[in-house]
C-alpha positions in Angstrom: 8.2 102.9 2.5 6.9 99.5 3.7 5.1 97.3 1.2 1.7 95.7 1.9 3.5 92.3 1.6 6.4 93.0 4.1 3.7 94.5 6.4 1.7 91.2 6.1 4.8 89.2 7.1 5.3 91.4 10.0 1.7 91.0 11.1 2.2 87.2 11.1 5.4 87.6 13.0 3.6 89.5 15.7 0.7 87.2 15.7 3.1 84.2 16.5 3.5 85.9 19.9 -0.1 87.0 20.4 -2.4 84.8 18.0 -5.6 86.2 16.7 -8.7 84.0 17.1 -10.1 84.1 13.7 -12.8 81.5 15.1 -15.1 80.6 12.2 -15.1 83.7 10.1 -15.9 82.8 6.6 -12.8 84.5 5.2 -9.3 83.4 4.7 -6.9 84.7 7.3 -4.3 85.8 4.7 -7.0 87.6 2.7 -7.9 89.6 5.8 -4.3 90.5 6.6 -4.0 91.7 2.8 -6.9 94.0 3.4 -5.6 95.4 6.5 -1.9 95.8 5.2 -3.2 97.6 1.9 -5.3 100.0 4.1 -2.6 100.8 6.5 0.0 101.1 3.7 -2.4 103.6 1.8 -2.8 105.7 5.1 0.9 105.7 5.4 1.3 106.7 1.7 -1.0 109.7 2.3 1.1 110.8 5.3 4.2 111.1 3.2 4.1 115.0 3.1 3.5 115.2 6.9 6.2 115.9 9.3 7.6 113.1 11.3 5.8 114.2 14.5 2.5 114.6 12.6 2.9 111.0 11.1 3.6 109.6 14.5 0.7 111.3 16.1 -1.7 110.3 13.2 -0.4 106.6 13.3 -0.7 106.7 17.1 -4.3 107.8 16.7 -5.2 105.1 14.1 -3.6 102.5 16.5 -5.4 103.7 19.5 -8.8 103.6 17.6 -8.1 100.0 16.5 -7.2 99.1 20.0 -10.4 100.7 21.5 -12.4 99.0 18.7 -11.0 95.6 19.6 -11.7 96.2 23.3 -15.3 97.2 22.6 -16.0 94.2 20.4 -14.2 91.9 22.8 -16.5 93.1 25.7 -19.5 92.7 23.5 -18.6 89.3 22.7 -18.1 88.4 26.2 -21.6 89.7 27.2 -23.3 88.2 24.5 -22.1 84.8 25.3 -22.7 85.4 29.1 -18.9 85.2 30.1 -18.1 87.3 32.9 -15.3 89.9 32.5 -11.9 89.3 34.0 -11.1 91.5 37.0 -8.8 93.6 35.0 -11.1 94.4 32.2 -14.0 95.0 34.8 -11.6 97.3 36.8 -10.6 99.2 33.6 -14.1 99.7 32.5 -15.1 100.8 36.0 -12.3 103.4 35.8 -13.9 104.6 32.5 -17.2 104.8 34.0 -15.9 106.7 37.0 -16.8 103.8 39.3 -15.3 101.1 41.3 -15.4 98.5 38.6 -18.5 96.9 39.7 -21.1 96.1 37.1 
């Protein structure tokens, strides 16, 4: 089983390709990574008795929820700052609304 420390290292490695903008959050980046890594390792530990398929499905659901949450927060920030959405994001949201992508 992966340790929180190893997961944190992997997170940093992934971030080297796709950096996270921590902006001016009043938290240390490594402290935030530690909280997330600890939480995900706890989830993985609770899944130990699940079948491989059930573990994969559960972890995919967790990942999907986090990606969705990230998308929602990103769109909220753009709107809050009056920044227009990219064509791709606008088209995606339009598909979700059942429209043509126009706001």
